mmCIF file of the N, C-alpha and C atoms, coordinates in Angstrom:
data_MODEL
# 
_entry.id   MODEL 
# 
loop_
_atom_site.group_PDB 
_atom_site.id 
_atom_site.type_symbol 
_atom_site.label_atom_id 
_atom_site.label_alt_id 
_atom_site.label_comp_id 
_atom_site.label_asym_id 
_atom_site.label_entity_id 
_atom_site.label_seq_id 
_atom_site.pdbx_PDB_ins_code 
_atom_site.Cartn_x 
_atom_site.Cartn_y 
_atom_site.Cartn_z 
_atom_site.occupancy 
_atom_site.B_iso_or_equiv 
_atom_site.pdbx_formal_charge 
_atom_site.auth_seq_id 
_atom_site.auth_comp_id 
_atom_site.auth_asym_id 
_atom_site.auth_atom_id 
_atom_site.pdbx_PDB_model_num 
ATOM 1   N N  . MET A 1 1  ? 0.959  -1.340 -0.150 1.00 0.00 ? 1  MET A N  1 
ATOM 2   C CA . MET A 1 1  ? 0.126  -0.013 -0.044 1.00 0.00 ? 1  MET A CA 1 
ATOM 3   C C  . MET A 1 1  ? 1.178  1.215  -0.011 1.00 0.00 ? 1  MET A C  1 
ATOM 4   N N  . ALA A 1 2  ? 0.666  2.356  -0.851 1.00 0.00 ? 2  ALA A N  1 
ATOM 5   C CA . ALA A 1 2  ? 1.313  3.330  -0.935 1.00 0.00 ? 2  ALA A CA 1 
ATOM 6   C C  . ALA A 1 2  ? 0.762  4.385  -0.399 1.00 0.00 ? 2  ALA A C  1 
ATOM 7   N N  . PHE A 1 3  ? 1.795  5.316  0.677  1.00 0.00 ? 3  PHE A N  1 
ATOM 8   C CA . PHE A 1 3  ? 1.466  6.253  1.609  1.00 0.00 ? 3  PHE A CA 1 
ATOM 9   C C  . PHE A 1 3  ? 0.725  7.300  0.461  1.00 0.00 ? 3  PHE A C  1 
ATOM 10  N N  . PRO A 1 4  ? -0.306 7.671  0.696  1.00 0.00 ? 4  PRO A N  1 
ATOM 11  C CA . PRO A 1 4  ? -1.185 8.611  -0.208 1.00 0.00 ? 4  PRO A CA 1 
ATOM 12  C C  . PRO A 1 4  ? -0.655 10.270 0.220  1.00 0.00 ? 4  PRO A C  1 
ATOM 13  N N  . TYR A 1 5  ? 0.084  10.231 0.977  1.00 0.00 ? 5  TYR A N  1 
ATOM 14  C CA . TYR A 1 5  ? 0.362  12.238 1.606  1.00 0.00 ? 5  TYR A CA 1 
ATOM 15  C C  . TYR A 1 5  ? 1.894  12.422 1.353  1.00 0.00 ? 5  TYR A C  1 
ATOM 16  N N  . GLU A 1 6  ? 1.990  13.389 0.822  1.00 0.00 ? 6  GLU A N  1 
ATOM 17  C CA . GLU A 1 6  ? 3.535  13.796 1.063  1.00 0.00 ? 6  GLU A CA 1 
ATOM 18  C C  . GLU A 1 6  ? 3.972  14.499 2.094  1.00 0.00 ? 6  GLU A C  1 
ATOM 19  N N  . LEU A 1 7  ? 5.128  14.295 3.191  1.00 0.00 ? 7  LEU A N  1 
ATOM 20  C CA . LEU A 1 7  ? 4.995  15.053 4.404  1.00 0.00 ? 7  LEU A CA 1 
ATOM 21  C C  . LEU A 1 7  ? 6.274  15.965 4.157  1.00 0.00 ? 7  LEU A C  1 
ATOM 22  N N  . ILE A 1 8  ? 6.015  17.021 4.732  1.00 0.00 ? 8  ILE A N  1 
ATOM 23  C CA . ILE A 1 8  ? 6.950  18.378 4.384  1.00 0.00 ? 8  ILE A CA 1 
ATOM 24  C C  . ILE A 1 8  ? 7.154  18.828 5.774  1.00 0.00 ? 8  ILE A C  1 
ATOM 25  N N  . ASP A 1 9  ? 8.339  18.806 6.339  1.00 0.00 ? 9  ASP A N  1 
ATOM 26  C CA . ASP A 1 9  ? 8.700  19.295 7.456  1.00 0.00 ? 9  ASP A CA 1 
ATOM 27  C C  . ASP A 1 9  ? 9.019  20.475 7.342  1.00 0.00 ? 9  ASP A C  1 
ATOM 28  N N  . LEU A 1 10 ? 8.209  21.632 8.324  1.00 0.00 ? 10 LEU A N  1 
ATOM 29  C CA . LEU A 1 10 ? 7.940  22.824 8.247  1.00 0.00 ? 10 LEU A CA 1 
ATOM 30  C C  . LEU A 1 10 ? 8.198  23.229 9.691  1.00 0.00 ? 10 LEU A C  1 
ATOM 31  N N  . THR A 1 11 ? 9.420  22.339 10.286 1.00 0.00 ? 11 THR A N  1 
ATOM 32  C CA . THR A 1 11 ? 9.861  23.015 11.722 1.00 0.00 ? 11 THR A CA 1 
ATOM 33  C C  . THR A 1 11 ? 10.397 23.930 12.064 1.00 0.00 ? 11 THR A C  1 
ATOM 34  N N  . HIS A 1 12 ? 9.756  24.827 13.037 1.00 0.00 ? 12 HIS A N  1 
ATOM 35  C CA . HIS A 1 12 ? 10.516 26.145 13.539 1.00 0.00 ? 12 HIS A CA 1 
ATOM 36  C C  . HIS A 1 12 ? 11.224 25.995 14.903 1.00 0.00 ? 12 HIS A C  1 
ATOM 37  N N  . THR A 1 13 ? 12.264 26.549 14.910 1.00 0.00 ? 13 THR A N  1 
ATOM 38  C CA . THR A 1 13 ? 12.991 26.465 15.950 1.00 0.00 ? 13 THR A CA 1 
ATOM 39  C C  . THR A 1 13 ? 12.261 27.503 17.152 1.00 0.00 ? 13 THR A C  1 
ATOM 40  N N  . LEU A 1 14 ? 11.748 27.158 18.350 1.00 0.00 ? 14 LEU A N  1 
ATOM 41  C CA . LEU A 1 14 ? 11.208 27.702 19.378 1.00 0.00 ? 14 LEU A CA 1 
ATOM 42  C C  . LEU A 1 14 ? 11.900 28.802 20.034 1.00 0.00 ? 14 LEU A C  1 
ATOM 43  N N  . HIS A 1 15 ? 11.536 30.053 20.018 1.00 0.00 ? 15 HIS A N  1 
ATOM 44  C CA . HIS A 1 15 ? 11.993 30.865 20.654 1.00 0.00 ? 15 HIS A CA 1 
ATOM 45  C C  . HIS A 1 15 ? 11.201 32.039 21.440 1.00 0.00 ? 15 HIS A C  1 
ATOM 46  N N  . GLU A 1 16 ? 11.426 32.862 22.361 1.00 0.00 ? 16 GLU A N  1 
ATOM 47  C CA . GLU A 1 16 ? 10.315 33.882 23.051 1.00 0.00 ? 16 GLU A CA 1 
ATOM 48  C C  . GLU A 1 16 ? 9.837  34.722 22.033 1.00 0.00 ? 16 GLU A C  1 
ATOM 49  N N  . GLY A 1 17 ? 10.349 35.304 20.817 1.00 0.00 ? 17 GLY A N  1 
ATOM 50  C CA . GLY A 1 17 ? 9.814  35.793 19.791 1.00 0.00 ? 17 GLY A CA 1 
ATOM 51  C C  . GLY A 1 17 ? 9.056  35.339 18.777 1.00 0.00 ? 17 GLY A C  1 
ATOM 52  N N  . ILE A 1 18 ? 8.629  34.095 18.829 1.00 0.00 ? 18 ILE A N  1 
ATOM 53  C CA . ILE A 1 18 ? 8.054  33.212 17.808 1.00 0.00 ? 18 ILE A CA 1 
ATOM 54  C C  . ILE A 1 18 ? 6.304  33.583 17.502 1.00 0.00 ? 18 ILE A C  1 
ATOM 55  N N  . PRO A 1 19 ? 6.168  34.043 16.420 1.00 0.00 ? 19 PRO A N  1 
ATOM 56  C CA . PRO A 1 19 ? 4.621  34.435 16.202 1.00 0.00 ? 19 PRO A CA 1 
ATOM 57  C C  . PRO A 1 19 ? 3.817  33.454 16.686 1.00 0.00 ? 19 PRO A C  1 
ATOM 58  N N  . THR A 1 20 ? 2.717  33.908 17.506 1.00 0.00 ? 20 THR A N  1 
ATOM 59  C CA . THR A 1 20 ? 1.684  33.282 17.825 1.00 0.00 ? 20 THR A CA 1 
ATOM 60  C C  . THR A 1 20 ? 0.472  33.836 17.588 1.00 0.00 ? 20 THR A C  1 
ATOM 61  N N  . TRP A 1 21 ? -0.634 33.011 17.848 1.00 0.00 ? 21 TRP A N  1 
ATOM 62  C CA . TRP A 1 21 ? -2.185 33.727 17.763 1.00 0.00 ? 21 TRP A CA 1 
ATOM 63  C C  . TRP A 1 21 ? -2.700 33.821 19.340 1.00 0.00 ? 21 TRP A C  1 
ATOM 64  N N  . PRO A 1 22 ? -3.008 34.973 19.588 1.00 0.00 ? 22 PRO A N  1 
ATOM 65  C CA . PRO A 1 22 ? -3.140 36.182 18.792 1.00 0.00 ? 22 PRO A CA 1 
ATOM 66  C C  . PRO A 1 22 ? -2.234 37.433 19.123 1.00 0.00 ? 22 PRO A C  1 
ATOM 67  N N  . GLY A 1 23 ? -0.749 36.719 19.013 1.00 0.00 ? 23 GLY A N  1 
ATOM 68  C CA . GLY A 1 23 ? 0.196  37.764 19.307 1.00 0.00 ? 23 GLY A CA 1 
ATOM 69  C C  . GLY A 1 23 ? 0.830  37.931 20.690 1.00 0.00 ? 23 GLY A C  1 
ATOM 70  N N  . HIS A 1 24 ? 0.488  37.187 21.501 1.00 0.00 ? 24 HIS A N  1 
ATOM 71  C CA . HIS A 1 24 ? 1.021  37.078 22.841 1.00 0.00 ? 24 HIS A CA 1 
ATOM 72  C C  . HIS A 1 24 ? 2.483  36.312 22.726 1.00 0.00 ? 24 HIS A C  1 
ATOM 73  N N  . CYS A 1 25 ? 3.261  36.196 24.182 1.00 0.00 ? 25 CYS A N  1 
ATOM 74  C CA . CYS A 1 25 ? 4.506  35.701 24.200 1.00 0.00 ? 25 CYS A CA 1 
ATOM 75  C C  . CYS A 1 25 ? 4.198  34.050 23.736 1.00 0.00 ? 25 CYS A C  1 
ATOM 76  N N  . GLY A 1 26 ? 4.934  33.878 22.981 1.00 0.00 ? 26 GLY A N  1 
ATOM 77  C CA . GLY A 1 26 ? 5.076  32.660 22.229 1.00 0.00 ? 26 GLY A CA 1 
ATOM 78  C C  . GLY A 1 26 ? 5.622  31.446 23.069 1.00 0.00 ? 26 GLY A C  1 
ATOM 79  N N  . PHE A 1 27 ? 6.905  31.642 23.671 1.00 0.00 ? 27 PHE A N  1 
ATOM 80  C CA . PHE A 1 27 ? 7.317  30.372 24.411 1.00 0.00 ? 27 PHE A CA 1 
ATOM 81  C C  . PHE A 1 27 ? 8.355  30.673 24.946 1.00 0.00 ? 27 PHE A C  1 
ATOM 82  N N  . ASN A 1 28 ? 8.567  29.955 26.386 1.00 0.00 ? 28 ASN A N  1 
ATOM 83  C CA . ASN A 1 28 ? 9.260  30.273 27.534 1.00 0.00 ? 28 ASN A CA 1 
ATOM 84  C C  . ASN A 1 28 ? 9.912  28.970 28.009 1.00 0.00 ? 28 ASN A C  1 
ATOM 85  N N  . HIS A 1 29 ? 11.301 28.940 28.315 1.00 0.00 ? 29 HIS A N  1 
ATOM 86  C CA . HIS A 1 29 ? 11.779 27.846 28.517 1.00 0.00 ? 29 HIS A CA 1 
ATOM 87  C C  . HIS A 1 29 ? 12.622 28.385 29.996 1.00 0.00 ? 29 HIS A C  1 
ATOM 88  N N  . ASN A 1 30 ? 12.567 27.675 30.961 1.00 0.00 ? 30 ASN A N  1 
ATOM 89  C CA . ASN A 1 30 ? 13.361 27.975 31.930 1.00 0.00 ? 30 ASN A CA 1 
ATOM 90  C C  . ASN A 1 30 ? 14.005 26.703 32.736 1.00 0.00 ? 30 ASN A C  1 
ATOM 91  N N  . LEU A 1 31 ? 15.264 26.752 32.983 1.00 0.00 ? 31 LEU A N  1 
ATOM 92  C CA . LEU A 1 31 ? 16.019 25.721 33.536 1.00 0.00 ? 31 LEU A CA 1 
ATOM 93  C C  . LEU A 1 31 ? 15.933 25.862 35.017 1.00 0.00 ? 31 LEU A C  1 
ATOM 94  N N  . HIS A 1 32 ? 15.568 25.169 35.909 1.00 0.00 ? 32 HIS A N  1 
ATOM 95  C CA . HIS A 1 32 ? 15.458 25.049 37.212 1.00 0.00 ? 32 HIS A CA 1 
ATOM 96  C C  . HIS A 1 32 ? 16.545 24.647 38.001 1.00 0.00 ? 32 HIS A C  1 
ATOM 97  N N  . ILE A 1 33 ? 16.821 23.148 37.665 1.00 0.00 ? 33 ILE A N  1 
ATOM 98  C CA . ILE A 1 33 ? 18.165 22.454 38.239 1.00 0.00 ? 33 ILE A CA 1 
ATOM 99  C C  . ILE A 1 33 ? 18.616 21.852 37.050 1.00 0.00 ? 33 ILE A C  1 
ATOM 100 N N  . ASP A 1 34 ? 20.087 22.332 37.072 1.00 0.00 ? 34 ASP A N  1 
ATOM 101 C CA . ASP A 1 34 ? 20.790 21.340 35.894 1.00 0.00 ? 34 ASP A CA 1 
ATOM 102 C C  . ASP A 1 34 ? 21.827 20.115 36.561 1.00 0.00 ? 34 ASP A C  1 
ATOM 103 N N  . TYR A 1 35 ? 22.406 19.380 35.412 1.00 0.00 ? 35 TYR A N  1 
ATOM 104 C CA . TYR A 1 35 ? 23.382 18.273 36.261 1.00 0.00 ? 35 TYR A CA 1 
ATOM 105 C C  . TYR A 1 35 ? 24.093 18.815 37.012 1.00 0.00 ? 35 TYR A C  1 
ATOM 106 N N  . SER A 1 36 ? 25.096 19.950 36.933 1.00 0.00 ? 36 SER A N  1 
ATOM 107 C CA . SER A 1 36 ? 25.825 20.278 37.891 1.00 0.00 ? 36 SER A CA 1 
ATOM 108 C C  . SER A 1 36 ? 25.640 21.021 39.302 1.00 0.00 ? 36 SER A C  1 
ATOM 109 N N  . ASP A 1 37 ? 24.000 20.960 39.476 1.00 0.00 ? 37 ASP A N  1 
ATOM 110 C CA . ASP A 1 37 ? 23.541 21.143 40.667 1.00 0.00 ? 37 ASP A CA 1 
ATOM 111 C C  . ASP A 1 37 ? 23.318 20.020 41.624 1.00 0.00 ? 37 ASP A C  1 
ATOM 112 N N  . CYS A 1 38 ? 23.348 18.904 40.749 1.00 0.00 ? 38 CYS A N  1 
ATOM 113 C CA . CYS A 1 38 ? 23.197 17.783 41.646 1.00 0.00 ? 38 CYS A CA 1 
ATOM 114 C C  . CYS A 1 38 ? 24.392 17.195 42.559 1.00 0.00 ? 38 CYS A C  1 
ATOM 115 N N  . ASP A 1 39 ? 23.604 16.670 43.818 1.00 0.00 ? 39 ASP A N  1 
ATOM 116 C CA . ASP A 1 39 ? 24.936 16.189 44.693 1.00 0.00 ? 39 ASP A CA 1 
ATOM 117 C C  . ASP A 1 39 ? 24.710 14.702 44.204 1.00 0.00 ? 39 ASP A C  1 
ATOM 118 N N  . GLY A 1 40 ? 25.958 13.662 44.551 1.00 0.00 ? 40 GLY A N  1 
ATOM 119 C CA . GLY A 1 40 ? 25.625 12.388 44.436 1.00 0.00 ? 40 GLY A CA 1 
ATOM 120 C C  . GLY A 1 40 ? 25.733 11.977 43.089 1.00 0.00 ? 40 GLY A C  1 
ATOM 121 N N  . GLU A 1 41 ? 25.320 10.577 43.182 1.00 0.00 ? 41 GLU A N  1 
ATOM 122 C CA . GLU A 1 41 ? 25.910 9.594  41.697 1.00 0.00 ? 41 GLU A CA 1 
ATOM 123 C C  . GLU A 1 41 ? 24.757 10.012 40.627 1.00 0.00 ? 41 GLU A C  1 
ATOM 124 N N  . ASP A 1 42 ? 23.380 10.549 40.976 1.00 0.00 ? 42 ASP A N  1 
ATOM 125 C CA . ASP A 1 42 ? 22.398 10.463 40.000 1.00 0.00 ? 42 ASP A CA 1 
ATOM 126 C C  . ASP A 1 42 ? 22.327 12.035 39.459 1.00 0.00 ? 42 ASP A C  1 
ATOM 127 N N  . LYS A 1 43 ? 22.388 12.269 38.436 1.00 0.00 ? 43 LYS A N  1 
ATOM 128 C CA . LYS A 1 43 ? 22.385 13.890 37.959 1.00 0.00 ? 43 LYS A CA 1 
ATOM 129 C C  . LYS A 1 43 ? 21.285 13.699 37.098 1.00 0.00 ? 43 LYS A C  1 
ATOM 130 N N  . PHE A 1 44 ? 20.517 15.009 37.051 1.00 0.00 ? 44 PHE A N  1 
ATOM 131 C CA . PHE A 1 44 ? 19.170 15.194 36.271 1.00 0.00 ? 44 PHE A CA 1 
ATOM 132 C C  . PHE A 1 44 ? 18.959 16.653 35.981 1.00 0.00 ? 44 PHE A C  1 
ATOM 133 N N  . ARG A 1 45 ? 18.213 17.012 35.042 1.00 0.00 ? 45 ARG A N  1 
ATOM 134 C CA . ARG A 1 45 ? 17.821 18.140 35.031 1.00 0.00 ? 45 ARG A CA 1 
ATOM 135 C C  . ARG A 1 45 ? 16.444 18.467 34.972 1.00 0.00 ? 45 ARG A C  1 
ATOM 136 N N  . VAL A 1 46 ? 16.060 19.570 35.523 1.00 0.00 ? 46 VAL A N  1 
ATOM 137 C CA . VAL A 1 46 ? 14.638 19.975 35.865 1.00 0.00 ? 46 VAL A CA 1 
ATOM 138 C C  . VAL A 1 46 ? 14.260 21.050 34.838 1.00 0.00 ? 46 VAL A C  1 
ATOM 139 N N  . MET A 1 47 ? 13.306 21.216 33.743 1.00 0.00 ? 47 MET A N  1 
ATOM 140 C CA . MET A 1 47 ? 13.047 22.473 33.175 1.00 0.00 ? 47 MET A CA 1 
ATOM 141 C C  . MET A 1 47 ? 11.514 22.602 33.104 1.00 0.00 ? 47 MET A C  1 
ATOM 142 N N  . LYS A 1 48 ? 11.348 24.011 32.932 1.00 0.00 ? 48 LYS A N  1 
ATOM 143 C CA . LYS A 1 48 ? 9.658  24.362 32.670 1.00 0.00 ? 48 LYS A CA 1 
ATOM 144 C C  . LYS A 1 48 ? 9.649  24.692 31.249 1.00 0.00 ? 48 LYS A C  1 
ATOM 145 N N  . VAL A 1 49 ? 8.740  24.313 30.252 1.00 0.00 ? 49 VAL A N  1 
ATOM 146 C CA . VAL A 1 49 ? 8.531  24.893 29.166 1.00 0.00 ? 49 VAL A CA 1 
ATOM 147 C C  . VAL A 1 49 ? 6.915  25.127 28.996 1.00 0.00 ? 49 VAL A C  1 
ATOM 148 N N  . SER A 1 50 ? 6.627  26.544 28.936 1.00 0.00 ? 50 SER A N  1 
ATOM 149 C CA . SER A 1 50 ? 5.563  27.104 28.570 1.00 0.00 ? 50 SER A CA 1 
ATOM 150 C C  . SER A 1 50 ? 5.310  27.578 27.206 1.00 0.00 ? 50 SER A C  1 
ATOM 151 N N  . MET A 1 51 ? 3.872  27.526 26.511 1.00 0.00 ? 51 MET A N  1 
ATOM 152 C CA . MET A 1 51 ? 3.899  28.026 25.308 1.00 0.00 ? 51 MET A CA 1 
ATOM 153 C C  . MET A 1 51 ? 2.092  27.841 25.292 1.00 0.00 ? 51 MET A C  1 
ATOM 154 N N  . ARG A 1 52 ? 1.716  28.924 24.482 1.00 0.00 ? 52 ARG A N  1 
ATOM 155 C CA . ARG A 1 52 ? 0.291  29.151 24.032 1.00 0.00 ? 52 ARG A CA 1 
ATOM 156 C C  . ARG A 1 52 ? -0.260 28.015 23.109 1.00 0.00 ? 52 ARG A C  1 
ATOM 157 N N  . ALA A 1 53 ? -1.565 27.731 23.173 1.00 0.00 ? 53 ALA A N  1 
ATOM 158 C CA . ALA A 1 53 ? -2.057 26.773 22.100 1.00 0.00 ? 53 ALA A CA 1 
ATOM 159 C C  . ALA A 1 53 ? -1.663 27.021 20.734 1.00 0.00 ? 53 ALA A C  1 
ATOM 160 N N  . GLY A 1 54 ? -1.972 28.365 20.345 1.00 0.00 ? 54 GLY A N  1 
ATOM 161 C CA . GLY A 1 54 ? -1.779 28.779 19.193 1.00 0.00 ? 54 GLY A CA 1 
ATOM 162 C C  . GLY A 1 54 ? -0.121 29.123 18.590 1.00 0.00 ? 54 GLY A C  1 
ATOM 163 N N  . ILE A 1 55 ? 0.909  28.056 18.726 1.00 0.00 ? 55 ILE A N  1 
ATOM 164 C CA . ILE A 1 55 ? 2.288  28.207 18.358 1.00 0.00 ? 55 ILE A CA 1 
ATOM 165 C C  . ILE A 1 55 ? 2.646  27.447 17.371 1.00 0.00 ? 55 ILE A C  1 
ATOM 166 N N  . ALA A 1 56 ? 3.587  27.681 16.753 1.00 0.00 ? 56 ALA A N  1 
ATOM 167 C CA . ALA A 1 56 ? 4.438  26.960 15.926 1.00 0.00 ? 56 ALA A CA 1 
ATOM 168 C C  . ALA A 1 56 ? 3.616  26.375 14.491 1.00 0.00 ? 56 ALA A C  1 
ATOM 169 N N  . THR A 1 57 ? 3.870  25.295 14.033 1.00 0.00 ? 57 THR A N  1 
ATOM 170 C CA . THR A 1 57 ? 3.348  24.680 12.559 1.00 0.00 ? 57 THR A CA 1 
ATOM 171 C C  . THR A 1 57 ? 2.421  24.013 13.082 1.00 0.00 ? 57 THR A C  1 
ATOM 172 N N  . HIS A 1 58 ? 1.389  24.148 12.014 1.00 0.00 ? 58 HIS A N  1 
ATOM 173 C CA . HIS A 1 58 ? 0.129  23.279 12.071 1.00 0.00 ? 58 HIS A CA 1 
ATOM 174 C C  . HIS A 1 58 ? 0.048  21.972 10.989 1.00 0.00 ? 58 HIS A C  1 
ATOM 175 N N  . LEU A 1 59 ? -0.380 20.773 11.270 1.00 0.00 ? 59 LEU A N  1 
ATOM 176 C CA . LEU A 1 59 ? -0.545 20.043 10.557 1.00 0.00 ? 59 LEU A CA 1 
ATOM 177 C C  . LEU A 1 59 ? -1.906 20.000 9.593  1.00 0.00 ? 59 LEU A C  1 
ATOM 178 N N  . GLU A 1 60 ? -1.652 19.695 8.209  1.00 0.00 ? 60 GLU A N  1 
ATOM 179 C CA . GLU A 1 60 ? -2.724 19.793 7.279  1.00 0.00 ? 60 GLU A CA 1 
ATOM 180 C C  . GLU A 1 60 ? -3.033 18.749 6.245  1.00 0.00 ? 60 GLU A C  1 
ATOM 181 N N  . LYS A 1 61 ? -3.720 18.143 6.292  1.00 0.00 ? 61 LYS A N  1 
ATOM 182 C CA . LYS A 1 61 ? -4.275 17.107 5.236  1.00 0.00 ? 61 LYS A CA 1 
ATOM 183 C C  . LYS A 1 61 ? -4.214 17.623 3.874  1.00 0.00 ? 61 LYS A C  1 
ATOM 184 N N  . ASN A 1 62 ? -3.428 16.978 2.899  1.00 0.00 ? 62 ASN A N  1 
ATOM 185 C CA . ASN A 1 62 ? -3.425 17.631 1.506  1.00 0.00 ? 62 ASN A CA 1 
ATOM 186 C C  . ASN A 1 62 ? -3.570 16.455 0.513  1.00 0.00 ? 62 ASN A C  1 
ATOM 187 N N  . CYS A 1 63 ? -4.457 16.180 0.105  1.00 0.00 ? 63 CYS A N  1 
ATOM 188 C CA . CYS A 1 63 ? -4.655 14.767 -0.907 1.00 0.00 ? 63 CYS A CA 1 
ATOM 189 C C  . CYS A 1 63 ? -4.287 15.355 -2.504 1.00 0.00 ? 63 CYS A C  1 
# 
């Protein structure tokens, strides 16, 4: 069975100034704990990512 669609990658890099609907701040990325902050053997990173619903690229079916 042939795949009936063509996929085109329209990925945009997320940044604070990315356009959004209806023009609010689009993306925010905060680093709370980094690997170097961890004591002991187990290392981890804690991040908070916030974005509005109308951000970045949308998918559309095109036959």
